[in-house]
N, CA, C, O and the ligand as a Tripos MOL2 file, in Angstrom:
@<TRIPOS>MOLECULE
protein
  281   279    71     0     0
PROTEIN
NO_CHARGES

@<TRIPOS>ATOM
      1 N          73.5320   87.7160  109.0900 N.3       1 MET1
      2 CA         74.9520   88.1540  109.4540 C.3       1 MET1
      3 C          75.6950   88.4340  108.2980 C.2       1 MET1
      4 O          76.4140   89.4330  108.2710 O.2       1 MET1
      5 N          75.6070   87.6440  107.3050 N.am      2 GLU2
      6 CA         76.4060   87.9090  106.0510 C.3       2 GLU2
      7 C          75.8620   89.1910  105.3690 C.2       2 GLU2
      8 O          76.6460   89.9950  104.8650 O.2       2 GLU2
      9 N          74.6490   89.3660  105.3530 N.am      3 ASN3
     10 CA         74.0390   90.4990  104.6960 C.3       3 ASN3
     11 C          74.4600   91.7860  105.3760 C.2       3 ASN3
     12 O          74.6930   92.8170  104.7460 O.2       3 ASN3
     13 N          74.5470   91.6750  106.7040 N.am      4 ARG4
     14 CA         74.9740   92.8280  107.4530 C.3       4 ARG4
     15 C          76.3920   93.1880  107.0300 C.2       4 ARG4
     16 O          76.7110   94.3590  106.8260 O.2       4 ARG4
     17 N          77.2440   92.1650  106.9000 N.am      5 ILE5
     18 CA         78.6900   92.5370  106.5370 C.3       5 ILE5
     19 C          78.7430   93.0510  105.1240 C.2       5 ILE5
     20 O          79.5780   93.9090  104.8370 O.2       5 ILE5
     21 N          77.8930   92.5750  104.2070 N.am      6 LYS6
     22 CA         77.9420   93.0500  102.8800 C.3       6 LYS6
     23 C          77.3700   94.4450  102.6890 C.2       6 LYS6
     24 O          77.7540   95.1970  101.7920 O.2       6 LYS6
     25 N          76.4180   94.7560  103.5900 N.am      7 SER7
     26 CA         75.9830   96.2550  103.4590 C.3       7 SER7
     27 C          76.9510   97.0910  104.2100 C.2       7 SER7
     28 O          77.0160   98.2800  103.9000 O.2       7 SER7
     29 N          77.6910   96.6460  105.1310 N.am      8 LEU8
     30 CA         78.7190   97.4170  105.7380 C.3       8 LEU8
     31 C          79.9090   97.7400  104.6610 C.2       8 LEU8
     32 O          80.4270   98.8500  104.5420 O.2       8 LEU8
     33 N          80.2280   96.6610  103.9500 N.am      9 ILE9
     34 CA         81.2720   96.8410  102.9510 C.3       9 ILE9
     35 C          80.8390   97.8470  101.9670 C.2       9 ILE9
     36 O          81.6660   98.6490  101.5330 O.2       9 ILE9
     37 N          79.5340   97.8760  101.5520 N.am     10 LYS10
     38 CA         78.9710   98.8410  100.6290 C.3      10 LYS10
     39 C          79.2320  100.2580  101.0700 C.2      10 LYS10
     40 O          79.8820  101.0820  100.4270 O.2      10 LYS10
     41 N          78.6090  100.4660  102.3290 N.am     11 LYS11
     42 CA         78.7340  101.6340  102.9870 C.3      11 LYS11
     43 C          80.1730  102.1180  103.0390 C.2      11 LYS11
     44 O          80.4570  103.2710  102.7160 O.2      11 LYS11
     45 N          81.1760  101.1470  103.4880 N.am     12 LEU12
     46 CA         82.5900  101.7700  103.6190 C.3      12 LEU12
     47 C          83.0310  102.1470  102.2120 C.2      12 LEU12
     48 O          83.7200  103.1590  102.0830 O.2      12 LEU12
     49 N          82.6870  101.4060  101.1170 N.am     13 SER13
     50 CA         83.2250  101.6950   99.8050 C.3      13 SER13
     51 C          82.5880  103.0340   99.3260 C.2      13 SER13
     52 O          83.2230  103.7710   98.5730 O.2      13 SER13
     53 N          81.3410  103.3520   99.7570 N.am     14 ARG14
     54 CA         80.8080  104.4940   99.3380 C.3      14 ARG14
     55 C          81.5300  105.8030  100.0950 C.2      14 ARG14
     56 O          81.5430  106.9400   99.6240 O.2      14 ARG14
     57 N          82.0560  105.4450  101.2200 N.am     15 LEU15
     58 CA         82.7440  106.5500  101.9520 C.3      15 LEU15
     59 C          84.2330  106.6430  101.5870 C.2      15 LEU15
     60 O          85.0270  107.3800  102.1710 O.2      15 LEU15
     61 N          84.5450  105.8050  100.5380 N.am     16 GLY16
     62 CA         85.9970  106.0050  100.0030 C.3      16 GLY16
     63 C          86.9850  104.9010  100.5210 C.2      16 GLY16
     64 O          88.1530  104.8530  100.1350 O.2      16 GLY16
     65 N          86.4620  104.0450  101.3880 N.am     17 PHE17
     66 CA         87.2980  102.9670  101.8430 C.3      17 PHE17
     67 C          87.2740  101.8530  100.8620 C.2      17 PHE17
     68 O          86.5140  100.8980  101.0200 O.2      17 PHE17
     69 N          88.1410  101.9560   99.7820 N.am     18 SER18
     70 CA         87.9270  100.9300   98.7650 C.3      18 SER18
     71 C          88.9030   99.6910   99.0760 C.2      18 SER18
     72 O          89.6570   99.6800  100.0490 O.2      18 SER18
     73 N          88.8160   98.7740   98.2520 N.am     19 VAL19
     74 CA         89.5750   97.5130   98.5220 C.3      19 VAL19
     75 C          90.9200   97.6090   97.7620 C.2      19 VAL19
     76 O          91.5760   96.5920   97.5370 O.2      19 VAL19
     77 N          91.3190   98.8110   97.3770 N.am     20 LYS20
     78 CA         92.5580   98.8880   96.6320 C.3      20 LYS20
     79 C          93.7260   98.4500   97.4110 C.2      20 LYS20
     80 O          93.6890   98.6970   98.6160 O.2      20 LYS20
     81 N          94.7130   97.8690   96.9570 N.am     21 PRO21
     82 CA         95.8530   97.4700   97.7600 C.3      21 PRO21
     83 C          96.6840   98.6570   98.1910 C.2      21 PRO21
     84 O          96.8680   99.6340   97.4660 O.2      21 PRO21
     85 N          97.1800   98.5210   99.4150 N.am     22 LYS22
     86 CA         97.8880   99.4960   99.9790 C.3      22 LYS22
     87 C          99.3640   99.7080   99.4570 C.2      22 LYS22
     88 O          99.9910   98.7850   98.9370 O.2      22 LYS22
     89 N          99.8480  100.8930   99.6160 N.am     23 ASN23
     90 CA        101.2650  100.9990   99.0850 C.3      23 ASN23
     91 C         102.2130  100.2090   99.7430 C.2      23 ASN23
     92 O         103.3140   99.9780   99.2410 O.2      23 ASN23
     93 N         101.8370   99.7460  100.9150 N.am     24 SER24
     94 CA        102.8210   99.0520  101.8540 C.3      24 SER24
     95 C         102.8660   97.5620  101.4210 C.2      24 SER24
     96 O         103.7110   96.7970  101.8850 O.2      24 SER24
     97 N         101.9530   97.1830  100.5390 N.am     25 ASP25
     98 CA        101.9260   95.8300  100.1610 C.3      25 ASP25
     99 C         103.0410   95.5460   99.1350 C.2      25 ASP25
    100 O         103.4090   96.3890   98.3170 O.2      25 ASP25
    101 N         103.5420   94.3370   99.2280 N.am     26 HIS26
    102 CA        104.5620   93.9640   98.4150 C.3      26 HIS26
    103 C         104.0180   92.8640   97.4340 C.2      26 HIS26
    104 O         102.9930   92.2280   97.6800 O.2      26 HIS26
    105 N         104.7660   92.6880   96.3220 N.am     27 VAL27
    106 CA        104.2990   91.6090   95.3500 C.3      27 VAL27
    107 C         105.3240   90.5180   95.3080 C.2      27 VAL27
    108 O         106.4770   90.7440   94.9420 O.2      27 VAL27
    109 N         104.8940   89.3080   95.6910 N.am     28 ASP28
    110 CA        105.7820   88.1620   95.4700 C.3      28 ASP28
    111 C         106.1870   88.0520   94.0820 C.2      28 ASP28
    112 O         105.3100   87.8490   93.2420 O.2      28 ASP28
    113 N         107.4790   88.1650   93.7070 N.am     29 PRO29
    114 CA        108.0330   88.1880   92.3880 C.3      29 PRO29
    115 C         107.7350   86.7280   91.8090 C.2      29 PRO29
    116 O         107.5790   86.5950   90.5950 O.2      29 PRO29
    117 N         107.6590   85.6750   92.6400 N.am     30 VAL30
    118 CA        107.6560   84.3830   92.0460 C.3      30 VAL30
    119 C         106.2950   84.0090   91.7560 C.2      30 VAL30
    120 O         106.1000   83.4910   90.6560 O.2      30 VAL30
    121 N         105.2210   84.1880   92.6090 N.am     31 CYS31
    122 CA        103.7980   83.8410   92.2210 C.3      31 CYS31
    123 C         102.9510   85.0060   91.9070 C.2      31 CYS31
    124 O         101.8340   84.8190   91.4240 O.2      31 CYS31
    125 N         103.4490   86.3460   92.1710 N.am     32 GLY32
    126 CA        102.5540   87.3750   91.8200 C.3      32 GLY32
    127 C         101.5500   87.6900   92.8790 C.2      32 GLY32
    128 O         100.7520   88.6010   92.6570 O.2      32 GLY32
    129 N         101.5010   87.0130   94.0410 N.am     33 MET33
    130 CA        100.6710   87.2700   94.9250 C.3      33 MET33
    131 C         101.0540   88.5660   95.8350 C.2      33 MET33
    132 O         102.2330   88.8500   96.0510 O.2      33 MET33
    133 N         100.0460   89.2780   96.3160 N.am     34 LYS34
    134 CA        100.2910   90.3030   97.2780 C.3      34 LYS34
    135 C         100.7250   89.8430   98.6960 C.2      34 LYS34
    136 O         100.1460   88.9100   99.2510 O.2      34 LYS34
    137 N         101.6810   90.4670   99.2320 N.am     35 VAL35
    138 CA        102.2960   90.0850  100.4620 C.3      35 VAL35
    139 C         102.1750   91.2550  101.4460 C.2      35 VAL35
    140 O         102.7430   92.3300  101.2560 O.2      35 VAL35
    141 N         101.4650   91.0080  102.4250 N.am     36 SER36
    142 CA        101.4300   92.1830  103.4490 C.3      36 SER36
    143 C         102.3790   92.0210  104.5570 C.2      36 SER36
    144 O         102.6210   92.9880  105.2790 O.2      36 SER36
    145 N         102.9510   90.8550  104.7580 N.am     37 SER37
    146 CA        103.8650   90.6610  105.8650 C.3      37 SER37
    147 C         105.2960   90.7870  105.2410 C.2      37 SER37
    148 O         105.5200   90.5690  104.0500 O.2      37 SER37
    149 N         106.2250   91.1510  106.1380 N.am     38 ASP38
    150 CA        107.6130   91.2570  105.5610 C.3      38 ASP38
    151 C         108.4130   90.3020  106.3190 C.2      38 ASP38
    152 O         109.5550   90.5960  106.6700 O.2      38 ASP38
    153 N         107.9010   89.2180  106.5820 N.am     39 LEU39
    154 CA        108.6030   88.2300  107.4720 C.3      39 LEU39
    155 C         109.5830   87.3680  106.6400 C.2      39 LEU39
    156 O         110.6480   86.9540  107.0980 O.2      39 LEU39
    157 N         109.0990   87.1050  105.2480 N.am     40 LEU40
    158 CA        109.8710   86.3470  104.3690 C.3      40 LEU40
    159 C         110.5010   87.4470  103.3320 C.2      40 LEU40
    160 O         109.8510   87.9560  102.4190 O.2      40 LEU40
    161 N         111.6870   87.6910  103.5830 N.am     41 LYS41
    162 CA        112.2510   88.7640  102.7730 C.3      41 LYS41
    163 C         113.6650   88.1990  102.3180 C.2      41 LYS41
    164 O         114.3440   87.4040  102.9690 O.2      41 LYS41
    165 N         114.0090   88.7880  101.0000 N.am     42 ALA42
    166 CA        115.2120   88.4810  100.3430 C.3      42 ALA42
    167 C         115.8470   89.6610   99.8730 C.2      42 ALA42
    168 O         115.1250   90.5140   99.3570 O.2      42 ALA42
    169 N         117.1360   89.8730   99.9650 N.am     43 ASP43
    170 CA        117.8980   90.9970   99.4520 C.3      43 ASP43
    171 C         118.6130   90.6440   98.1060 C.2      43 ASP43
    172 O         119.3940   89.6940   98.0440 O.2      43 ASP43
    173 N         118.3460   91.3760   97.1120 N.am     44 TYR44
    174 CA        119.2370   91.0740   95.9870 C.3      44 TYR44
    175 C         119.5450   92.4490   95.3570 C.2      44 TYR44
    176 O         118.6530   93.2020   94.9660 O.2      44 TYR44
    177 N         120.9050   92.7380   95.2790 N.am     45 GLN45
    178 CA        121.4340   93.9180   94.6840 C.3      45 GLN45
    179 C         120.9010   95.1160   95.2080 C.2      45 GLN45
    180 O         120.7040   96.0670   94.4530 O.2      45 GLN45
    181 N         120.6260   95.1840   96.5050 N.am     46 GLY46
    182 CA        120.1520   96.3360   97.1750 C.3      46 GLY46
    183 C         118.6440   96.4210   97.1980 C.2      46 GLY46
    184 O         118.0950   97.2660   97.9040 O.2      46 GLY46
    185 N         118.0210   95.6600   96.5240 N.am     47 GLU47
    186 CA        116.4770   95.5540   96.5500 C.3      47 GLU47
    187 C         116.1070   94.4910   97.5120 C.2      47 GLU47
    188 O         116.8270   93.5360   97.8030 O.2      47 GLU47
    189 N         114.7550   94.7720   98.0500 N.am     48 ASN48
    190 CA        114.1510   93.9300   98.9770 C.3      48 ASN48
    191 C         113.0470   93.1400   98.1240 C.2      48 ASN48
    192 O         112.3420   93.7220   97.3000 O.2      48 ASN48
    193 N         112.9550   91.8150   98.3780 N.am     49 TYR49
    194 CA        111.8470   91.1240   97.8170 C.3      49 TYR49
    195 C         111.1560   90.3960   98.8320 C.2      49 TYR49
    196 O         111.7320   89.8460   99.7710 O.2      49 TYR49
    197 N         109.8150   90.3910   98.6300 N.am     50 PHE50
    198 CA        108.9980   89.6270   99.7500 C.3      50 PHE50
    199 C         108.2130   88.5460   99.3160 C.2      50 PHE50
    200 O         107.6470   88.6530   98.2280 O.2      50 PHE50
    201 N         108.0790   87.4960   99.9980 N.am     51 PHE51
    202 CA        107.4340   86.3230   99.5560 C.3      51 PHE51
    203 C         106.2480   85.9160  100.4060 C.2      51 PHE51
    204 O         106.1770   86.2210  101.5970 O.2      51 PHE51
    205 N         105.3190   85.2220   99.7690 N.am     52 CYS52
    206 CA        104.0860   84.6850  100.5180 C.3      52 CYS52
    207 C         104.4700   83.4580  101.2390 C.2      52 CYS52
    208 O         103.8360   83.1960  102.2610 O.2      52 CYS52
    209 N         105.4510   82.6380  100.8460 N.am     53 SER53
    210 CA        105.7490   81.4820  101.5270 C.3      53 SER53
    211 C         107.2840   81.1770  101.4280 C.2      53 SER53
    212 O         108.0170   81.7610  100.6290 O.2      53 SER53
    213 N         107.6570   80.3380  102.1940 N.am     54 ASP54
    214 CA        109.1000   79.8830  102.2150 C.3      54 ASP54
    215 C         109.4780   79.1330  100.8280 C.2      54 ASP54
    216 O         110.6010   79.1330  100.3250 O.2      54 ASP54
    217 N         108.4660   78.5700  100.3710 N.am     55 HIS55
    218 CA        108.6410   77.8950   99.0060 C.3      55 HIS55
    219 C         108.9470   78.8700   97.9980 C.2      55 HIS55
    220 O         109.8840   78.6380   97.2330 O.2      55 HIS55
    221 N         108.2660   79.9620   97.8890 N.am     56 CYS56
    222 CA        108.4690   80.9570   96.9150 C.3      56 CYS56
    223 C         109.8750   81.5980   97.0730 C.2      56 CYS56
    224 O         110.5800   81.8820   96.1040 O.2      56 CYS56
    225 N         110.2320   81.8060   98.3820 N.am     57 LYS57
    226 CA        111.5080   82.3740   98.6940 C.3      57 LYS57
    227 C         112.7610   81.4840   98.1090 C.2      57 LYS57
    228 O         113.7390   81.9320   97.5100 O.2      57 LYS57
    229 N         112.5210   80.2780   98.3940 N.am     58 GLN58
    230 CA        113.4900   79.1990   97.9500 C.3      58 GLN58
    231 C         113.5850   79.3030   96.4180 C.2      58 GLN58
    232 O         114.6690   79.3470   95.8360 O.2      58 GLN58
    233 N         112.3060   79.3420   95.7470 N.am     59 GLN59
    234 CA        112.3880   79.4140   94.2790 C.3      59 GLN59
    235 C         113.2110   80.6500   93.8270 C.2      59 GLN59
    236 O         114.0490   80.6000   92.9270 O.2      59 GLN59
    237 N         112.9130   81.6970   94.4910 N.am     60 PHE60
    238 CA        113.5350   82.8700   94.1160 C.3      60 PHE60
    239 C         115.0910   82.8090   94.1990 C.2      60 PHE60
    240 O         115.8050   83.2190   93.2840 O.2      60 PHE60
    241 N         115.5860   82.2520   95.3950 N.am     61 GLU61
    242 CA        116.9550   82.2330   95.6850 C.3      61 GLU61
    243 C         117.6440   81.2970   94.6450 C.2      61 GLU61
    244 O         118.7940   81.5010   94.2550 O.2      61 GLU61
    245 N         116.8690   80.2570   94.2210 N.am     62 LYS62
    246 CA        117.5250   79.2560   93.3870 C.3      62 LYS62
    247 C         117.5040   79.8630   92.0090 C.2      62 LYS62
    248 O         118.3220   79.4620   91.1820 O.2      62 LYS62
    249 N         116.6770   80.7490   91.7140 N.am     63 ASP63
    250 CA        116.5450   81.1300   90.2530 C.3      63 ASP63
    251 C         116.2980   82.6680   90.1250 C.2      63 ASP63
    252 O         115.4320   83.1540   89.3970 O.2      63 ASP63
    253 N         117.1420   83.3670   90.9020 N.am     64 THR64
    254 CA        116.7600   84.7340   91.0640 C.3      64 THR64
    255 C         116.6050   85.6770   89.8630 C.2      64 THR64
    256 O         115.7600   86.5720   89.8370 O.2      64 THR64
    257 N         117.4830   85.4200   88.8570 N.am     65 GLU65
    258 CA        117.5700   86.2320   87.6800 C.3      65 GLU65
    259 C         116.4030   85.9130   86.7760 C.2      65 GLU65
    260 O         116.1500   86.7700   85.9290 O.2      65 GLU65
    261 N         115.6790   84.8790   86.8060 N.am     66 THR66
    262 CA        114.5010   84.6910   86.1290 C.3      66 THR66
    263 C         113.3510   85.4560   86.6960 C.2      66 THR66
    264 O         112.4500   85.8320   85.9460 O.2      66 THR66
    265 N         113.3290   85.7060   87.9630 N.am     67 TYR67
    266 CA        112.2590   86.4050   88.6080 C.3      67 TYR67
    267 C         112.4960   87.8930   88.5840 C.2      67 TYR67
    268 O         111.5230   88.6440   88.5150 O.2      67 TYR67
    269 N         113.6950   88.3610   88.6340 N.am     68 ILE68
    270 CA        113.8420   89.8830   88.5740 C.3      68 ILE68
    271 C         113.8780   90.5330   87.2270 C.2      68 ILE68
    272 O         113.8140   91.7550   87.0900 O.2      68 ILE68
    273 N         113.9840   89.6780   86.2260 N.am     69 LEU69
    274 CA        113.9650   90.2710   84.8540 C.3      69 LEU69
    275 C         112.6380   90.2190   84.2690 C.2      69 LEU69
    276 O         112.0220   89.1740   84.0640 O.2      69 LEU69
    277 N         112.2210   91.3940   84.0080 N.am     70 LYS70
    278 CA        110.7530   91.5540   83.4630 C.3      70 LYS70
    279 C         110.6070   92.0140   82.0570 C.2      70 LYS70
    280 O         109.4870   92.1590   81.5690 O.2      70 LYS70
    281 ZN        104.3460   83.2830   96.4380 Zn       71 ZN71
@<TRIPOS>BOND
     1     1     2 1
     2     2     3 1
     3     3     4 2
     4     3     5 am
     5     5     6 1
     6     6     7 1
     7     7     8 2
     8     7     9 am
     9     9    10 1
    10    10    11 1
    11    11    12 2
    12    11    13 am
    13    13    14 1
    14    14    15 1
    15    15    16 2
    16    15    17 am
    17    17    18 1
    18    18    19 1
    19    19    20 2
    20    19    21 am
    21    21    22 1
    22    22    23 1
    23    23    24 2
    24    23    25 am
    25    25    26 1
    26    26    27 1
    27    27    28 2
    28    27    29 am
    29    29    30 1
    30    30    31 1
    31    31    32 2
    32    31    33 am
    33    33    34 1
    34    34    35 1
    35    35    36 2
    36    35    37 am
    37    37    38 1
    38    38    39 1
    39    39    40 2
    40    39    41 am
    41    41    42 1
    42    42    43 1
    43    43    44 2
    44    43    45 am
    45    45    46 1
    46    46    47 1
    47    47    48 2
    48    47    49 am
    49    49    50 1
    50    50    51 1
    51    51    52 2
    52    51    53 am
    53    53    54 1
    54    54    55 1
    55    55    56 2
    56    55    57 am
    57    57    58 1
    58    58    59 1
    59    59    60 2
    60    59    61 am
    61    61    62 1
    62    62    63 1
    63    63    64 2
    64    63    65 am
    65    65    66 1
    66    66    67 1
    67    67    68 2
    68    67    69 am
    69    69    70 1
    70    70    71 1
    71    71    72 2
    72    71    73 am
    73    73    74 1
    74    74    75 1
    75    75    76 2
    76    75    77 am
    77    77    78 1
    78    78    79 1
    79    79    80 2
    80    79    81 am
    81    81    82 1
    82    82    83 1
    83    83    84 2
    84    83    85 am
    85    85    86 1
    86    86    87 1
    87    87    88 2
    88    87    89 am
    89    89    90 1
    90    90    91 1
    91    91    92 2
    92    91    93 am
    93    93    94 1
    94    94    95 1
    95    95    96 2
    96    95    97 am
    97    97    98 1
    98    98    99 1
    99    99   100 2
   100    99   101 am
   101   101   102 1
   102   102   103 1
   103   103   104 2
   104   103   105 am
   105   105   106 1
   106   106   107 1
   107   107   108 2
   108   107   109 am
   109   109   110 1
   110   110   111 1
   111   111   112 2
   112   111   113 am
   113   113   114 1
   114   114   115 1
   115   115   116 2
   116   115   117 am
   117   117   118 1
   118   118   119 1
   119   119   120 2
   120   119   121 am
   121   121   122 1
   122   122   123 1
   123   123   124 2
   124   123   125 am
   125   125   126 1
   126   126   127 1
   127   127   128 2
   128   127   129 am
   129   129   130 1
   130   130   131 1
   131   131   132 2
   132   131   133 am
   133   133   134 1
   134   134   135 1
   135   135   136 2
   136   135   137 am
   137   137   138 1
   138   138   139 1
   139   139   140 2
   140   139   141 am
   141   141   142 1
   142   142   143 1
   143   143   144 2
   144   143   145 am
   145   145   146 1
   146   146   147 1
   147   147   148 2
   148   147   149 am
   149   149   150 1
   150   150   151 1
   151   151   152 2
   152   151   153 am
   153   153   154 1
   154   154   155 1
   155   155   156 2
   156   155   157 am
   157   157   158 1
   158   158   159 1
   159   159   160 2
   160   159   161 am
   161   161   162 1
   162   162   163 1
   163   163   164 2
   164   163   165 am
   165   165   166 1
   166   166   167 1
   167   167   168 2
   168   167   169 am
   169   169   170 1
   170   170   171 1
   171   171   172 2
   172   171   173 am
   173   173   174 1
   174   174   175 1
   175   175   176 2
   176   175   177 am
   177   177   178 1
   178   178   179 1
   179   179   180 2
   180   179   181 am
   181   181   182 1
   182   182   183 1
   183   183   184 2
   184   183   185 am
   185   185   186 1
   186   186   187 1
   187   187   188 2
   188   187   189 am
   189   189   190 1
   190   190   191 1
   191   191   192 2
   192   191   193 am
   193   193   194 1
   194   194   195 1
   195   195   196 2
   196   195   197 am
   197   197   198 1
   198   198   199 1
   199   199   200 2
   200   199   201 am
   201   201   202 1
   202   202   203 1
   203   203   204 2
   204   203   205 am
   205   205   206 1
   206   206   207 1
   207   207   208 2
   208   207   209 am
   209   209   210 1
   210   210   211 1
   211   211   212 2
   212   211   213 am
   213   213   214 1
   214   214   215 1
   215   215   216 2
   216   215   217 am
   217   217   218 1
   218   218   219 1
   219   219   220 2
   220   219   221 am
   221   221   222 1
   222   222   223 1
   223   223   224 2
   224   223   225 am
   225   225   226 1
   226   226   227 1
   227   227   228 2
   228   227   229 am
   229   229   230 1
   230   230   231 1
   231   231   232 2
   232   231   233 am
   233   233   234 1
   234   234   235 1
   235   235   236 2
   236   235   237 am
   237   237   238 1
   238   238   239 1
   239   239   240 2
   240   239   241 am
   241   241   242 1
   242   242   243 1
   243   243   244 2
   244   243   245 am
   245   245   246 1
   246   246   247 1
   247   247   248 2
   248   247   249 am
   249   249   250 1
   250   250   251 1
   251   251   252 2
   252   251   253 am
   253   253   254 1
   254   254   255 1
   255   255   256 2
   256   255   257 am
   257   257   258 1
   258   258   259 1
   259   259   260 2
   260   259   261 am
   261   261   262 1
   262   262   263 1
   263   263   264 2
   264   263   265 am
   265   265   266 1
   266   266   267 1
   267   267   268 2
   268   267   269 am
   269   269   270 1
   270   270   271 1
   271   271   272 2
   272   271   273 am
   273   273   274 1
   274   274   275 1
   275   275   276 2
   276   275   277 am
   277   277   278 1
   278   278   279 1
   279   279   280 2
@<TRIPOS>SUBSTRUCTURE
     1 MET1         2 RESIDUE 1 A MET
     2 GLU2         6 RESIDUE 1 A GLU
     3 ASN3        10 RESIDUE 1 A ASN
     4 ARG4        14 RESIDUE 1 A ARG
     5 ILE5        18 RESIDUE 1 A ILE
     6 LYS6        22 RESIDUE 1 A LYS
     7 SER7        26 RESIDUE 1 A SER
     8 LEU8        30 RESIDUE 1 A LEU
     9 ILE9        34 RESIDUE 1 A ILE
    10 LYS10       38 RESIDUE 1 A LYS
    11 LYS11       42 RESIDUE 1 A LYS
    12 LEU12       46 RESIDUE 1 A LEU
    13 SER13       50 RESIDUE 1 A SER
    14 ARG14       54 RESIDUE 1 A ARG
    15 LEU15       58 RESIDUE 1 A LEU
    16 GLY16       62 RESIDUE 1 A GLY
    17 PHE17       66 RESIDUE 1 A PHE
    18 SER18       70 RESIDUE 1 A SER
    19 VAL19       74 RESIDUE 1 A VAL
    20 LYS20       78 RESIDUE 1 A LYS
    21 PRO21       82 RESIDUE 1 A PRO
    22 LYS22       86 RESIDUE 1 A LYS
    23 ASN23       90 RESIDUE 1 A ASN
    24 SER24       94 RESIDUE 1 A SER
    25 ASP25       98 RESIDUE 1 A ASP
    26 HIS26      102 RESIDUE 1 A HIS
    27 VAL27      106 RESIDUE 1 A VAL
    28 ASP28      110 RESIDUE 1 A ASP
    29 PRO29      114 RESIDUE 1 A PRO
    30 VAL30      118 RESIDUE 1 A VAL
    31 CYS31      122 RESIDUE 1 A CYS
    32 GLY32      126 RESIDUE 1 A GLY
    33 MET33      130 RESIDUE 1 A MET
    34 LYS34      134 RESIDUE 1 A LYS
    35 VAL35      138 RESIDUE 1 A VAL
    36 SER36      142 RESIDUE 1 A SER
    37 SER37      146 RESIDUE 1 A SER
    38 ASP38      150 RESIDUE 1 A ASP
    39 LEU39      154 RESIDUE 1 A LEU
    40 LEU40      158 RESIDUE 1 A LEU
    41 LYS41      162 RESIDUE 1 A LYS
    42 ALA42      166 RESIDUE 1 A ALA
    43 ASP43      170 RESIDUE 1 A ASP
    44 TYR44      174 RESIDUE 1 A TYR
    45 GLN45      178 RESIDUE 1 A GLN
    46 GLY46      182 RESIDUE 1 A GLY
    47 GLU47      186 RESIDUE 1 A GLU
    48 ASN48      190 RESIDUE 1 A ASN
    49 TYR49      194 RESIDUE 1 A TYR
    50 PHE50      198 RESIDUE 1 A PHE
    51 PHE51      202 RESIDUE 1 A PHE
    52 CYS52      206 RESIDUE 1 A CYS
    53 SER53      210 RESIDUE 1 A SER
    54 ASP54      214 RESIDUE 1 A ASP
    55 HIS55      218 RESIDUE 1 A HIS
    56 CYS56      222 RESIDUE 1 A CYS
    57 LYS57      226 RESIDUE 1 A LYS
    58 GLN58      230 RESIDUE 1 A GLN
    59 GLN59      234 RESIDUE 1 A GLN
    60 PHE60      238 RESIDUE 1 A PHE
    61 GLU61      242 RESIDUE 1 A GLU
    62 LYS62      246 RESIDUE 1 A LYS
    63 ASP63      250 RESIDUE 1 A ASP
    64 THR64      254 RESIDUE 1 A THR
    65 GLU65      258 RESIDUE 1 A GLU
    66 THR66      262 RESIDUE 1 A THR
    67 TYR67      266 RESIDUE 1 A TYR
    68 ILE68      270 RESIDUE 1 A ILE
    69 LEU69      274 RESIDUE 1 A LEU
    70 LYS70      278 RESIDUE 1 A LYS
    71 ZN71       281 GROUP 0 **** ****
């Protein structure tokens, strides 16, 4: 079963279905994880930020400037 899945993935990547992140994915500014859901969202100075968990969102809100300065 696992081999079937592996060969399917190989076939798909040969056809151009790569595992690259989609443009619609967001990056959690706190932990750097990719976030594909927009349920946990914060607004800061007109920018939207998305989070993987409520914990990261709280960190961001507590210490926003640390996370938006790059
Ligand atoms: Zn996170």
